[in-house]
Every structure is written in structure tokens, then in C-alpha cells.
C-alpha positions in Angstrom: -8.8 -108.4 165.1 -8.1 -105.4 162.9 -5.3 -103.0 163.8 -6.2 -99.4 164.7 -5.0 -96.4 162.7 -1.2 -96.1 162.3 0.5 -93.7 164.7 0.8 -90.2 163.3 4.0 -88.2 162.8 3.3 -84.6 163.9 5.6 -81.6 163.5 4.4 -78.7 165.7 5.6 -75.1 164.8 5.1 -72.3 167.3 6.5 -68.8 167.8 6.7 -68.5 171.5 5.8 -65.3 173.3 8.3 -63.2 175.3 6.0 -63.5 178.3 4.8 -67.0 178.6 1.0 -67.2 178.5 -1.9 -69.5 178.0 -1.2 -70.2 174.4 2.4 -71.4 175.2 1.0 -73.6 178.0 -1.7 -75.1 175.7 1.0 -76.0 173.1 3.1 -77.7 175.8 0.1 -79.7 177.0 -0.8 -80.8 173.4 2.7 -82.0 172.8 2.7 -84.1 176.0 -0.8 -85.5 175.2 0.1 -86.4 171.7 3.2 -88.3 172.8 1.1 -90.1 175.4 -1.3 -91.0 172.6 1.5 -92.8 170.8 2.3 -90.1 168.1 5.8 -89.4 167.0 6.1 -85.7 167.8 8.7 -83.0 167.1 8.5 -79.3 167.8 10.1 -76.3 166.2 10.0 -73.3 168.5 10.9 -69.8 167.4 11.6 -67.2 170.1 11.0 -63.5 170.3 13.9 -62.9 172.8 15.8 -60.8 170.3 12.9 -58.5 169.8 13.5 -55.9 172.5 13.0 -52.4 171.2 10.2 -50.7 169.4 12.4 -50.8 166.2 12.9 -54.5 166.6 9.1 -55.0 166.8 8.6 -52.9 163.8 11.1 -54.8 161.8 9.6 -58.1 162.9 6.1 -56.9 161.9 7.4 -55.8 158.4 9.0 -59.2 157.9 5.9 -61.1 159.0 4.3 -61.3 155.6 6.9 -63.8 154.3 9.5 -64.6 157.1 11.7 -66.8 155.0 14.2 -67.7 157.8 11.5 -69.0 160.1 9.9 -71.0 157.3 13.3 -72.5 156.3 13.8 -73.7 159.9 10.5 -75.5 159.9 10.9 -77.0 156.5 14.4 -78.3 157.3 12.9 -80.1 160.3 10.1 -81.4 158.0 12.6 -82.9 155.5 14.4 -84.7 158.3 11.4 -85.8 160.3 9.0 -86.5 157.5 5.7 -85.7 159.3 2.2 -86.6 158.2 1.0 -83.2 159.4 2.5 -79.9 160.3 0.5 -78.2 163.0 1.1 -74.4 163.2 0.1 -72.5 166.4 1.4 -68.9 166.7 3.2 -67.9 163.5 3.7 -64.2 164.3 6.1 -62.6 163.7 9.0 -65.0 162.9 7.2 -67.6 160.9 4.4 -66.1 158.8 1.4 -67.8 157.1 3.7 -68.6 154.2 4.7 -71.8 156.1 1.5 -73.4 154.8 2.4 -72.9 151.1 5.9 -74.3 151.8 4.4 -77.4 153.5 1.9 -77.8 150.7 4.7 -77.8 148.2 6.4 -80.6 150.2 3.1 -82.6 150.2 2.5 -82.3 154.0 -0.9 -81.8 155.4 -1.2 -78.6 157.5 -3.4 -77.5 160.4 -3.6 -74.0 161.8 -5.0 -73.3 165.3 -6.8 -70.0 165.5 -5.7 -69.1 169.1 -6.5 -65.4 168.5 -7.7 -63.1 165.7 -4.4 -62.1 164.2 -5.4 -63.4 160.8 -8.1 -60.7 160.5 -7.1 -58.1 163.1 -3.9 -56.2 163.5 -3.9 -56.3 167.3 -5.3 -59.9 167.3 -8.0 -59.2 169.9 -10.9 -57.6 167.9 -10.8 -54.8 170.5 -10.3 -51.0 170.2 -10.7 -48.3 172.8 -11.7 -50.7 175.5 -14.6 -52.3 173.5 -15.1 -55.0 170.9 -14.3 -53.9 167.3 -15.0 -55.9 164.1 -14.2 -53.3 161.5 -11.6 -55.5 159.8 -13.5 -58.8 160.0 -15.3 -58.4 156.8 -13.7 -55.1 155.8 -10.3 -53.9 154.8 -7.5 -54.7 157.3 -6.0 -51.4 156.5 -8.5 -49.7 158.8 -6.1 -50.7 161.5 -3.7 -48.1 160.3 -6.1 -45.2 161.0 -6.4 -46.3 164.7 -2.8 -47.5 165.1 -4.1 -50.9 166.3 -0.8 -52.7 166.4 1.0 -51.4 169.5 -0.1 -47.8 168.9 2.0 -47.6 165.7 0.5 -46.7 162.4 3.6 -48.0 160.6 3.5 -51.2 162.5 -0.2 -51.5 161.9 0.4 -51.0 158.2 2.9 -53.8 158.2 0.5 -56.2 160.0 -2.4 -55.2 157.8 -0.3 -55.8 154.7 0.4 -59.4 156.0 -3.3 -60.0 156.5 -4.3 -58.5 153.1 -1.5 -60.3 151.2 -2.5 -63.8 152.4 -6.2 -63.0 152.0 -5.7 -62.0 148.4 -3.2 -64.8 147.7 -5.8 -67.4 148.7 -3.5 -68.9 151.4 -6.3 -69.9 153.7 -8.5 -71.5 151.0 -5.6 -73.2 149.1 -2.8 -74.0 151.5 -4.4 -75.0 154.8 -6.1 -78.3 155.1 -7.9 -77.8 158.4 -8.3 -74.9 160.9 -9.0 -75.3 164.6 -11.2 -72.7 166.2 -11.4 -72.9 170.0 -15.1 -71.9 170.3 -18.1 -71.7 168.0 -18.0 -67.9 168.5 -14.5 -67.7 167.1 -15.5 -70.0 164.2 -18.3 -67.6 163.2 -15.9 -64.6 163.2 -13.5 -66.3 160.8 -16.3 -67.6 158.5 -17.6 -64.0 158.3 -14.0 -62.9 157.4 -14.1 -65.3 154.4 -12.3 -68.3 155.8 -13.6 -71.6 154.3 -16.3 -72.9 156.7 -15.9 -76.5 155.6 -12.3 -76.5 156.8 -12.8 -75.1 160.3 -13.3 -77.5 163.2 -14.1 -76.6 166.8 -11.8 -78.1 169.4 -11.0 -76.4 172.8 -7.7 -76.7 174.4 -7.6 -79.6 176.8 -6.9 -79.6 180.5 -5.6 -82.6 182.6 -8.1 -83.8 185.2 -7.3 -82.5 188.7 -9.9 -84.9 190.1 -13.1 -83.9 191.8 -12.7 -81.3 194.5 -14.8 -83.0 197.1 -17.8 -82.0 199.0 -16.2 -79.5 201.4 -17.9 -76.2 202.2 -17.2 -73.5 199.7 -16.9 -69.8 200.5 -16.0 -66.6 198.7 -15.8 -65.3 195.1 -12.6 -65.5 193.1 -11.0 -63.8 190.2 -7.9 -65.3 188.5 -6.1 -63.5 185.6 -4.3 -60.4 184.5 -5.2 -57.1 186.3 -5.8 -55.1 183.2 -8.7 -52.9 181.9 -9.9 -55.3 179.2 -10.5 -57.9 181.9 -13.1 -55.8 183.5 -11.4 -55.4 186.9 -12.6 -51.9 187.5 -16.2 -53.0 186.9 -15.7 -56.0 189.1 -14.4 -53.9 192.0 -17.4 -51.6 191.8 -19.8 -54.5 191.4 -18.4 -56.3 194.5 -18.6 -53.1 196.6 -22.2 -52.5 195.5 -23.1 -56.0 196.5 -21.3 -55.7 199.9 -19.0 -58.5 198.8 -15.2 -58.9 198.6 -13.7 -60.8 195.7 -10.3 -62.5 196.0 -8.2 -61.5 193.0 -5.1 -63.6 192.0 -2.9 -62.1 189.4 -0.7 -59.2 188.4 -1.1 -56.3 185.9 -1.1 -52.6 185.4 -4.2 -52.0 187.5 -2.7 -53.5 190.7 -1.6 -50.3 192.3 -4.9 -48.5 191.4 -7.0 -51.3 192.9 -4.9 -51.9 196.1 -7.1 -51.2 199.1 -10.4 -51.2 197.1 -13.2 -52.4 199.4 -14.5 -54.8 196.7 -11.2 -56.6 196.1 -8.6 -58.6 198.1 -5.5 -58.6 195.9 -3.2 -61.6 196.4 -0.8 -61.1 193.5 0.6 -64.0 191.5 0.4 -67.4 193.1 1.8 -70.8 192.1 -0.5 -73.1 190.1 -1.2 -75.4 193.0 -2.3 -72.5 195.2 -4.5 -71.2 192.4 -6.1 -74.7 192.0 -6.7 -74.9 195.7 -8.3 -71.5 195.7 -10.5 -72.5 192.8 -11.7 -75.6 194.6 -12.6 -73.6 197.7 -14.5 -70.8 195.9 -18.3 -70.5 195.6 -17.8 -69.1 192.1 -15.2 -67.7 189.7 -15.8 -64.3 188.2 -14.8 -63.5 184.6 -15.9 -59.9 184.0 -14.2 -59.4 180.6 -15.0 -56.4 178.4 -13.5 -58.1 175.3 -14.3 -61.3 173.4 -11.6 -63.5 174.9 -10.2 -66.4 172.9 -10.6 -69.4 175.1 -10.0 -68.4 178.7 -8.6 -71.6 180.3 -9.5 -70.2 183.7 -13.1 -71.2 182.8 -12.0 -74.8 182.1 -10.0 -74.8 185.4 -13.1 -73.7 187.3 -15.3 -76.3 185.6 -12.8 -79.0 186.3 -12.9 -78.0 190.0 -16.7 -78.1 190.0 -16.8 -74.3 190.4 -19.5 -72.3 188.7 -18.6 -69.1 186.7 -20.1 -65.6 186.7 -19.1 -64.1 183.4 -19.8 -61.3 181.0 -22.4 -62.0 178.3 -19.9 -61.3 175.5 -18.1 -63.2 172.8 -17.0 -66.7 173.6 -17.9 -66.4 177.3 -21.6 -66.2 176.4 -21.4 -69.6 174.9 -19.1 -71.2 177.5 -21.2 -70.4 180.5 -24.9 -71.6 180.5 -27.1 -69.2 182.4 -28.4 -70.8 185.5 -26.8 -74.2 184.6 -23.0 -73.8 184.9 -23.1 -70.2 186.2 -24.5 -66.7 185.6 -24.1 -64.1 183.0 -24.0 -60.3 183.3 -23.9 -57.5 180.7 -20.3 -56.5 180.1 -19.3 -53.2 181.7 -22.5 -53.0 183.7 -21.5 -52.9 187.4 -25.1 -53.0 188.6 -26.0 -56.1 186.6 -22.7 -57.8 187.7 -23.4 -56.9 191.3 -26.8 -58.6 191.1 -25.3 -61.8 189.7 -22.6 -61.8 192.4 -25.3 -61.4 195.1 -27.4 -64.1 193.7 -24.7 -66.7 193.5 -23.1 -65.8 196.8 -26.5 -65.8 198.5 -27.6 -69.2 197.4 -25.0 -71.9 198.2 -27.2 -74.7 197.2 -27.8 -73.3 193.7 -24.1 -72.5 193.3 -23.2 -76.1 194.3 -25.7 -77.5 191.8 -24.2 -75.3 189.0 -20.7 -76.4 190.1 -21.7 -80.1 189.7 -23.0 -79.4 186.2 -19.9 -77.5 185.4 -17.8 -80.5 186.4 -19.9 -82.7 184.0 -19.3 -80.3 181.2 -15.6 -80.4 181.8 -15.6 -84.2 181.7 -17.5 -84.2 178.5 -15.8 -81.4 176.6 -12.6 -80.2 178.2 -10.9 -83.2 179.7 -7.5 -83.9 178.0 -8.3 -87.4 176.7 -11.4 -86.0 175.0 -9.7 -83.1 173.4 -6.7 -85.3 172.3 -9.1 -87.7 170.5 -10.7 -84.7 168.8 -7.2 -83.4 167.7 -6.2 -86.7 166.3 -9.5 -86.8 164.3 -8.7 -83.4 162.8 -5.1 -84.5 161.9 -6.4 -87.6 160.1 -9.0 -85.5 158.4 -6.3 -83.1 157.2 -4.1 -86.0 156.0 -7.0 -87.5 154.0 -7.8 -84.1 152.5 -4.2 -83.6 151.4 -4.0 -87.2 150.0 -7.2 -86.5 148.0 -5.6 -83.4 146.4 -4.5 -85.4 143.3 -3.5 -82.4 141.1 -1.3 -81.1 143.9 0.3 -84.5 144.4 1.1 -84.9 140.8 2.4 -81.4 140.1 3.9 -80.4 143.4 2.6 -76.9 143.0 
């Protein structure tokens, strides 16, 4: 009986966010899943805690093109740990894309997860003035300076645009990265349009541990889970719910909380612990994701699917591909309160159809999002990257 592939040694590098979010949680889940799969895993975390003022943020943005101190930390760990692959998640602002060239010089395979659009967009979201913007996808990243896309600062936007332009011109993405991970087909298309090598980009969503089937209990009510902010479409959702004569339970915090308190279409619950959110998800007839921007990979959709809960989402960006109209949920035009009200009324008024869509959503979760499935996909990408690096004979011989 032949032995399986040898366990991989994986070094994960990640610049953590000051306010912990979905990306930090996804990295933590991946680390645990890789260890459970038998990999030898080590992580190097860089923290933004010292970046407190606007001047600190500007200095960090200016240094993000090269960031030698962060790269030195990761490579010191690589020399000691001797990984097969270095997996980079968020590199901004303390690490920089230059980590890939350093790893390449050391003969390590590298993988870069494209959690957001920072490699082509100064604000990382492909959004401006409350709407999607793709000016810099195929065009000059310096357009961000005109609109002060990075934190409202033209100087900061210039620094980030310079980082994007430098690594684009230097060939970092074609030469130094063995494999990219895009979270959705939509994101992959954006990066290919921006000039990233299509043959190196694999699609692999973040995984989610199985909470188990939610049972066959009666479901009731519509639910929103997420940040209460303009780009999430909360104002549109409130108006749509009021138009439909419905009330949506909203879990989360954000800048719109005070403005939306007392609105007839929303019942604001504030932030709740994960177990309470999961319970609410399992009770709801549907989850509503009314975003006005492209989103990266909203894990709230995976959580709903895992709970067997259908999703009503905006027909925009990644969401339009994640939710199948009439199969795992319903879609509405982004920013269109009347269209969203119609979708909310349809799913709230037909419990049998909502339940059927929820069952299909659970099937999709089991096939595509369950953690064992996504971990196998990640290991395949790692082995693919290692094979690509090993096949780079001129690089191996010259070390350049």
C-alpha cells in the first residue's frame, strides 16, 4: 500500500487588523484546520497596534512598498522553520508584497490570498462615493490620488498607489508568486483584468466548521447580520422592509446605529456573541445581505447556508454568484428599495419555498464551504505551488 503525500510545512504570514474582522478569523480557522490535517504550521503575525494617529497611518502607507523590517521577521522564521510554502494573507502595511521576492530568493514556494482588492485599489474595496469603482483595475493606480481613496488623504493615496504601481511594473505578481487564491470567481475576473496571471489564480473560499443541521423547527422573521454602515445597504434595507410591511432583525454595530434606531423596518439588537448569532440564523426564514459594494467573501452567507437559511442579496459583485436566484435565495438590484421590498415580501410570504431554498443552501454549504472540503482544496494549492517552484530550474540554480 503506497503512502500518501508527505505532510507539508507551512509558514503563514499575516498583518493583523486593529479591529479584528472576518479576515483575521479566516486565518485563524485555516491554521487550526491545517494542523488538524497533519501539517507542520507556524505563523508570523504583525500587528498594527502602534499605528494610532493619522501620521502613523501615513508613515505606514509610505513604507508599505518595501517594509524591510516585516520581511526580515518572516524570513528569519523561514530560515529557522524551513517551510515548503509561505502563505501570505494580509501584507499591508507592515509586510509588503516584497515578501514574495525574498521567499523566492530563499527557494520557498509562495501563495498569496486575495482577501480584498488592495493589490489594485488604494482603498482595497473597489468602491468610491458609495458605489463600485473600477478605474484602477485596468488603469493607473494613481487615479486614487485625485479622489483621495485611501482614508481621504491624497498623500496617503499616493503612497499606496506607488506601492501598487511599483510591484506591477517590477513583475512581482508574475515572477515571484507561485499561486494566488481568489475567494470567488468574480474576484478572480477582476484580478485577471488587472493583469494578474490567470494560470496562477485558483478559486478557494474560506472554510467554515459545520454547525450541524439546524433541524426542522418552524422558522420566522428576516435577519441581517453585519456592520451597520452605508456600504452595507442598511438604509435601503430599512426602507424596503417598511415598504413591505416587514421588520428585519439587525445584529451588529456601526455608524448608522443611532440614525436607524426606532426605524419601523428594523429591530436593532446590537452586537451579540457568536452562539446567539448562530441561533438567530437557524431560526430565521431568510438572511438579508443588501450590500451596495462588491464584497469580498461575506462569511455571513456561508453561515446562513450552513444553517440551512436562504439568502436575499443584492445582485452585485460576488453576491450575484454566491446566491442562486430561486434556488438558494433571491436577488434584488442594489440600492433599489422597491425591488428589495418585493424580494423580502416573496420570501416571507412563502414559507414552503423559503424552506426548499434553505435545504438547497445547506447542500451547497456541504459541497463547497465545509471546512474539510476547503482544507483539501488549500492543500492541493500548496502542492501545486511547491511543484511550480521546484520546476523553476533556472531559479533553483542561480538563486535569483
